[in-house]
C-alpha positions as CSV (number, residue, x, y, z in Angstrom):
1,M,-8.1,-26.3,-8.7
2,Q,-11.0,-28.6,-7.9
3,P,-14.2,-27.6,-9.7
4,T,-16.5,-27.8,-6.6
5,G,-16.4,-27.6,-2.8
6,N,-14.2,-24.5,-2.7
7,S,-14.7,-21.4,-0.6
8,I,-13.7,-18.7,-3.0
9,L,-13.3,-14.9,-2.8
10,I,-13.9,-13.0,-6.0
11,T,-12.9,-9.3,-6.0
12,G,-14.7,-7.1,-8.5
13,G,-17.6,-9.4,-8.1
14,G,-20.3,-6.9,-8.5
15,S,-20.3,-6.6,-12.3
16,G,-18.6,-7.7,-15.5
17,L,-16.2,-10.7,-15.5
18,G,-16.3,-11.0,-11.7
19,A,-20.1,-11.3,-11.4
20,A,-20.2,-13.7,-14.4
21,L,-17.4,-15.9,-12.9
22,A,-19.1,-15.7,-9.4
23,H,-22.3,-17.1,-11.0
24,E,-20.4,-20.0,-12.6
25,F,-18.5,-20.9,-9.4
26,H,-21.7,-20.6,-7.4
27,E,-23.6,-22.9,-9.8
28,A,-20.8,-25.4,-9.6
29,G,-21.3,-25.9,-5.8
30,N,-18.7,-23.5,-4.4
31,Q,-19.1,-21.1,-1.5
32,V,-18.6,-17.8,-3.2
33,I,-17.9,-14.5,-1.5
34,I,-17.9,-11.5,-3.8
35,A,-16.2,-8.2,-3.0
36,G,-16.3,-4.7,-4.5
37,R,-16.7,-1.0,-3.8
38,R,-20.4,-0.7,-4.5
39,Q,-22.7,-2.3,-1.9
40,A,-25.8,-2.0,-4.2
41,A,-24.0,-3.9,-7.0
42,L,-22.9,-6.6,-4.7
43,D,-26.4,-6.9,-3.2
44,S,-27.9,-7.3,-6.6
45,V,-25.6,-10.2,-7.5
46,V,-26.2,-11.9,-4.1
47,A,-30.0,-11.5,-4.4
48,A,-29.9,-13.7,-7.5
49,H,-27.7,-16.4,-5.9
50,P,-29.0,-17.7,-2.5
51,G,-26.1,-18.7,-0.3
52,M,-23.6,-16.3,-1.9
53,A,-22.0,-13.7,0.4
54,A,-20.7,-10.2,-0.2
55,M,-18.3,-7.8,1.5
56,V,-17.3,-4.3,0.6
57,L,-13.7,-3.8,-0.4
58,D,-11.7,-0.9,-2.0
59,M,-8.6,-2.5,-3.6
60,A,-6.9,0.9,-3.4
61,D,-7.2,1.1,0.4
62,A,-4.1,-0.5,1.9
63,A,-5.4,-0.4,5.5
64,G,-8.8,-1.5,4.4
65,I,-7.5,-4.6,2.8
66,V,-5.9,-5.8,6.0
67,A,-9.1,-5.3,8.0
68,F,-11.1,-6.9,5.2
69,A,-8.9,-10.0,5.1
70,E,-9.1,-10.5,8.9
71,K,-12.9,-10.4,8.8
72,L,-13.0,-12.6,5.7
73,I,-10.9,-15.3,7.4
74,A,-12.9,-15.1,10.6
75,D,-16.2,-15.4,8.7
76,F,-15.1,-18.0,6.2
77,P,-12.4,-20.1,7.8
78,A,-12.6,-22.7,5.0
79,L,-11.5,-20.1,2.4
80,N,-9.1,-21.8,0.0
81,A,-9.3,-19.7,-3.2
82,V,-9.1,-16.1,-4.2
83,L,-9.8,-14.7,-7.6
84,L,-8.0,-11.3,-7.9
85,N,-10.3,-9.8,-10.6
86,A,-11.0,-6.2,-9.5
87,G,-9.5,-3.6,-11.8
88,I,-10.0,-0.3,-13.6
89,M,-9.2,0.7,-17.2
90,V,-9.0,4.4,-18.0
91,A,-7.7,6.1,-21.1
92,E,-4.8,8.5,-20.6
93,E,-3.7,11.4,-22.7
94,K,0.1,11.3,-22.5
95,I,1.0,11.0,-18.8
96,D,-2.1,11.4,-16.6
97,L,-0.5,11.0,-13.2
98,A,-3.8,10.8,-11.2
99,T,-5.1,8.1,-13.5
100,A,-1.8,6.3,-13.5
101,E,-1.5,6.2,-9.7
102,A,-5.1,5.1,-9.2
103,T,-4.7,2.3,-11.8
104,I,-1.5,1.0,-10.2
105,A,-3.1,1.1,-6.7
106,T,-6.1,-0.8,-7.8
107,N,-4.7,-3.2,-10.5
108,L,-1.3,-4.0,-9.1
109,L,-0.8,-3.0,-5.5
110,G,-4.3,-4.1,-4.5
111,P,-3.9,-7.8,-5.6
112,I,-0.4,-8.0,-4.2
113,R,-1.5,-6.6,-0.8
114,L,-4.5,-8.9,-0.6
115,A,-2.5,-11.9,-1.6
116,H,0.1,-11.0,1.0
117,V,-2.3,-10.9,3.9
118,L,-4.2,-14.0,2.8
119,L,-1.2,-16.2,1.9
120,P,-0.5,-17.6,5.4
121,H,-4.1,-18.8,5.6
122,L,-4.0,-20.2,2.1
123,E,-0.8,-22.1,2.8
124,A,-2.4,-23.7,5.8
125,Q,-5.1,-25.3,3.6
126,A,-4.6,-28.8,2.2
127,A,-5.0,-27.3,-1.3
128,S,-5.6,-23.7,-2.3
129,T,-5.5,-21.5,-5.3
130,I,-4.7,-17.9,-6.2
131,L,-6.2,-16.8,-9.5
132,T,-5.0,-13.6,-11.1
133,V,-6.5,-11.8,-14.0
134,S,-4.1,-10.1,-16.5
135,S,-5.0,-9.3,-20.1
136,G,-4.0,-9.7,-23.7
137,L,-2.7,-6.2,-23.2
138,A,-0.1,-7.6,-20.9
139,F,1.6,-8.9,-24.0
140,V,0.8,-6.2,-26.6
141,P,0.0,-2.8,-25.0
142,L,-2.8,-0.5,-26.0
143,A,-1.3,3.0,-26.5
144,A,-4.5,4.6,-25.2
145,T,-4.2,2.9,-21.9
146,P,-0.5,2.7,-21.1
147,T,-0.8,2.3,-17.3
148,Y,-3.5,-0.3,-17.5
149,S,-1.4,-2.3,-20.0
150,A,1.6,-1.9,-17.8
151,T,-0.2,-3.1,-14.6
152,K,-1.4,-6.2,-16.5
153,A,2.1,-6.9,-17.8
154,A,3.2,-6.7,-14.1
155,I,0.4,-9.0,-13.0
156,H,1.5,-11.6,-15.6
157,S,5.1,-11.4,-14.5
158,W,4.2,-11.5,-10.8
159,S,2.0,-14.6,-11.4
160,V,4.8,-16.4,-13.2
161,A,7.3,-15.6,-10.3
162,M,4.8,-16.4,-7.5
163,R,3.9,-19.7,-9.2
164,A,7.6,-20.7,-9.0
165,Q,8.0,-19.5,-5.4
166,L,4.9,-21.4,-4.2
167,K,5.6,-24.6,-6.2
168,A,6.5,-26.6,-3.1
169,T,3.5,-25.4,-1.1
170,S,-0.2,-26.2,-1.2
171,V,-0.9,-23.0,-3.2
172,E,-1.3,-23.1,-6.9
173,V,-1.3,-19.9,-9.0
174,I,-3.5,-19.7,-12.1
175,E,-3.5,-16.7,-14.4
176,I,-6.6,-15.8,-16.5
177,V,-5.7,-13.8,-19.6
178,P,-8.8,-12.2,-21.1
179,P,-9.1,-10.5,-24.5
180,G,-11.3,-7.5,-24.8
181,V,-14.7,-8.6,-23.5
182,Q,-18.1,-7.1,-23.7
183,T,-18.4,-5.6,-20.2
184,D,-18.5,-2.1,-18.8
185,L,-14.8,-2.0,-17.9
186,M,-14.5,1.0,-20.3
187,P,-17.3,3.0,-21.9
188,G,-18.4,1.4,-25.1
189,H,-16.9,-2.0,-24.5
190,A,-20.3,-3.7,-23.7
191,E,-21.7,-2.6,-27.1
192,N,-18.5,-3.1,-29.2
193,D,-18.9,-6.0,-31.6
194,Q,-15.1,-6.3,-31.8
195,M,-15.0,-7.5,-28.2
196,M,-15.6,-11.1,-27.2
197,P,-19.2,-11.7,-25.9
198,L,-19.1,-12.2,-22.2
199,A,-21.0,-15.5,-22.2
200,D,-18.6,-17.0,-24.7
201,F,-15.6,-15.9,-22.7
202,I,-16.9,-17.3,-19.5
203,A,-17.9,-20.6,-21.1
204,E,-14.5,-21.1,-22.7
205,T,-12.6,-20.0,-19.5
206,M,-14.5,-22.3,-17.2
207,T,-13.9,-25.2,-19.6
208,L,-10.1,-24.5,-19.5
209,L,-10.2,-24.1,-15.7
210,R,-11.7,-27.6,-15.4
211,Q,-8.9,-29.3,-17.4
212,E,-6.7,-31.8,-15.7
213,P,-3.9,-31.4,-15.0
214,A,-4.6,-27.8,-14.2
215,L,-3.4,-25.2,-16.7
216,P,-1.1,-22.5,-15.2
217,E,-2.4,-19.9,-17.6
218,I,-5.9,-19.6,-19.1
219,H,-5.7,-18.2,-22.7
220,V,-9.0,-18.4,-24.6
221,A,-8.5,-18.8,-28.3
222,R,-9.4,-15.2,-29.1
223,V,-6.6,-13.7,-26.9
224,K,-3.8,-15.6,-28.5
225,L,-3.4,-13.0,-31.3
226,L,-2.0,-10.8,-28.5
227,S,-0.7,-13.2,-25.9
228,E,1.3,-15.3,-28.4
229,A,2.4,-12.4,-30.7
230,T,6.0,-12.3,-29.5
231,Q,6.6,-16.0,-29.7
232,R,5.3,-15.9,-33.3
233,G,7.7,-13.1,-34.0
234,E,4.7,-10.8,-34.8
235,F,4.8,-8.2,-32.0
236,A,5.4,-5.2,-34.2
237,Q,2.7,-6.2,-36.6
238,V,0.1,-6.9,-33.9
239,F,1.1,-3.7,-32.0
240,G,0.6,-1.7,-35.1
241,M,-2.8,-3.3,-35.9
242,L,-4.0,-2.9,-32.3
243,N,-3.1,0.8,-32.2
244,Q,-3.8,1.9,-35.8
245,H,-6.8,4.0,-34.8
């Protein structure tokens, strides 16, 4: 992915990782369009970044995604990158079906639906990028958030497969694999000193994204305890440590 001159959509861009990454891409000289459910949050980010644009999008709304994509392409015909960042993380007690269905709709079906409708346009560009956001929990699940962990494992698998399918096209697929980061994704995360500071995560991620040749997966050092646990033969130990409380 070229570092500047892109037209990039960032879902979940009104807060957290999405807003921080939107800032970085904007500062690097890219046209950034942020999307999210809350107009007020989007407006706040755009107000601090002249030239940035915003569009309301609910990733759980299948019909809404189609209409959104049509307007996005019409308004930003140079669009050549999409960062599929939007997601929810909710604790579940045993099987909480409502939470599970909402999590799957937002975290898994939403990115697949949006990528599906945007792919023909992206393939028509000289060079384009789909960036997905999984999690260290894709590799070692958190027992308190079983469906969230499962959706991120699915996003990882989907990214690997789509990268192979699109290898002969102009579309590259890059997966960002965050550890726990100090954001408001879940209550208490922003204040938890066990989480990676947001500024540190963003700085390391942007450095890795700028590497040449492009890395297919972006693993900051802090996530490797989880993301490389299986290849080290330490899955059981890391799972036990992660879930001991």
